[in-house]
N, C-alpha and C positions, 0 to 999 in steps of 0.2 A: 505493499500500499503505500502510495507515495506521499511525502511531506507537504502540509498546505503552503503554499505560496507565501513568503514574509508581507505583513501587512503596511510594512514603511512607506515602500514607493505610493499606495494606494494613499496615503496621509498625505506623502509630500504631495501629490495631485492634487488633492483635497484642498489643501492649504493654498496653492498656486491658483487655482480656481478661484478661490473666494478673493485672495488679493486681486485678481484680477475682475470683477465684478465689483469690488468698490473703486478699483480704478475708473474703471468704465465711466463710473457717477458722474465724476468731474472731467473727465479726460474720454471723452464718447469716441476719440479716432483712434484709441489707443493700438486695438487691433491691425488699422491699418499700418499704424507709423513700425509697428512691430513686423508686420510680413515685409516691409520695407528696408529694414534695418538688416533683415536676415538675406531677402535677396540680394542687397548692395553689395553686403558682406563678403557673401557668397562667389559672385561675379569678380570681386578683386583678390580673394584667396585663390580661387581657379585659375586667374587670370598668372596671378603670380606663379603659381605652381606649374602652369605648361612651360611657362618662359625659362623658368629656373630649371625643370627637371624633365622637360619632354614630353612626348606623347606616347610613350613606351608604356606595356599594358601593366609593369608595375608600378612605374610613376603615375599613371594614371589611377590608379588604387589608393595610393598613398595622396595625391591630389583631393580625390574624393573622400577620405578621411579627414581631412586636413581642415577641408572645406565644411564639411557638415559640423567638424567639433568646434572650430573658430566662428563660425554665423552663430551657432546657438550660443554659445558662450557671451558672444558679443549683444545678441539679443536680450539673455537674461540679463546682462549686466541694465541694459538700459531700461528695460521694464523693472528692475527691481528699484533704480533712480526713480522713475515714475509713479510706480506705486507707492514708495516713503512719500514722494511730496504729495503726493494724492491724498493720502492717510493722515496726513499731519495738517492739510488744509481741512479734513472732515472733522479733525480731532479740536481744530483749534477753538478756544472759547467753549469747552466743556469742562465740567469740573472733574478731576485727576487726569485732566491731558499732559501738564505736566509730570508727575509721575508716569504716566505711562510710556512716556518719550525716555523718561530717565531711567526705566526699566533696560532700555536700549545697552545700557553701560556696560563692559566687559568687564574681566576679570580686574581685580586691583580695586573695586568700590563695594561699598556695604549700602546698598540705599535703601533709607526706613520713610514710607512716606505719610503726611498727615501726621508728624511729629506734634503737632498745634495746630490748633482750627478756631475760628468764630461761630457764633451761632448765624450768621450770613454765610457761612459756608466758605470764607476765607481759610487757605491751609496752609501749612509750612510743610515741607520735606526736608528732608535731612540725607546729604551722602557725606560718607568718611571714606577718605581717599589721601592720596600721596599730597595734595594741595592742604590738607586738615580735614576741616569741618565745612561744607557748605550750606547753607539755608535757602532754599528755593519757595519762592512765596507764589502763592497763583489767587487771584482775588481782587477785591476793588484796591486802588493803589496805595490810596492813605492808611485803609483800615490795616492791609499787607505790610504796610511799614513798620505801622507801629508796631506788629505782632513780632514783627522781624525784631524790632530794635531789644523787644522783651527779652526774645528766643537766643539773642547775640549775647545777652548778660547772662543768662542763664546757662549757657553751653562755656562761655568763657570762664564763669567760675568754677565748672568742673573739669574742663580740660588744661587750665592754666595758659598763663601769656604767650607760652613758649609755640603753642597751638595756633594756628589763624582760624577764623572764624571768618567765610565770605557771604555776603548776601549776593541772591539775586531773584529780582521779581520776573515772573512770565507774562508776557504782554505785547501789544505793539505802540505804548506810550512813552515818553521820552525817559530814558534810563531804564526802560523795559528791556527783556531780551526774547524775539520772536520765538513761538514751540519750535518751528523749524530748525531752529540757531542753538537749542537749547543745549543738546547732548554735544554740538562743535564748543561751544562757548566753557563748557565746564571741561571739556579736556583739555583745554589752553590756559588753564590756569596752572599758574608756577608749582612745582613740587617743592613743599617745605617740612616733610616728615618723614624719614624713616619708617618701613614695613613693621618694626618692633614698636616704636610708636606708634602707629595705627590700630595695631590689635590693643593696647594699652588704652588710647583713646574710647575704643569701642567697648572696654570692661568696665571703663568709669562712667560711659550714658548710659549703661544697664541701670545705675542706682536713680537717674533722671527721668528713665521712660517708665521706670515702674510706678512711678508716682502719678502719671496721667493716665486719664479715662482713654479707651480707644475709640477710634475714628475710623469708621468703615469707609474705604472708597469704591466709589463705582468702579468696574470695569467697562473700560472705553474700547475703542477700535485700535488704539496703538496697541497694547500690550497683547490683545487675542490676535489680532491681524498681520499687523506687521513683523512682528516676531516671529509669528508662525510661518511667513512668506519668506522669510528672511532665512530662515533654517530648513523650509525645502531647496531653496536656490543653491544653498552652499552644498545642498545632496548629503 
C-alpha cells in the first residue's frame, strides 16, 4: 500500500491562492502582469541560452530548464513584492496592523504586541533586539504620544540607562512611520546592546509584564496571509 502524498505542497498552493486573491483586490491586473513578467523573462533567458550554448540537443535541454527555473523565480519575486504591498494597503489603519507587520521580523527580535493600551484602543507594542527596547504605538497621535511617554519611563526604570528605549508611532502624519516602512525602519536602528544583555532585558521585563492586564489583539490580514504567502514562496 503506497504512502499518502505529503500535504505541505497543497498547503503552500492554498497560501499562494489566498495571497493572489487578496492582491487582486487592489491590483486587478496582477494576473496579466505576472504572465508578462514570465514571458519576457523566458524570452530573454532562452535567447541568452541559445546565444551562449548553441542549439545542440543537450544545450537545448539545459536552456529549457534554466528558462523555466529563472522565469518562475523572477515571477515569484515580483508577485511577492506586489502581494506584500497590497496586504499593507489593505491592513493600514486597522487595529493590530502594526503588530502584524512587526511579526514579520526574523530571528533576533522578541515581539510582544499590546503591552499597553487605552480604552480608546490606542496600543503600544514592544520589541527587544540588538538596538535595545523599541516601543511602537498605534492610534490617535496625541494619546499614543502620552502613552509612549509613560511607557518609556516604566521601561527605563526596569532596564536601566545603559539600554536605549526608542519610540515609533505608526501612521501617515508628521513624525509617524507609514505601515509599509515600519519593519524596514526598525531594522535600520543602530545596534546598542549585546545578545547577553538582550536576554537580561527580557528577563527583567517579565516583572513589568506580570503586573499588566492582558490585551487581546485582533488577527488582521498581515499575520495570517502575508506570512503564509512568504513561507509558501520560500518553498
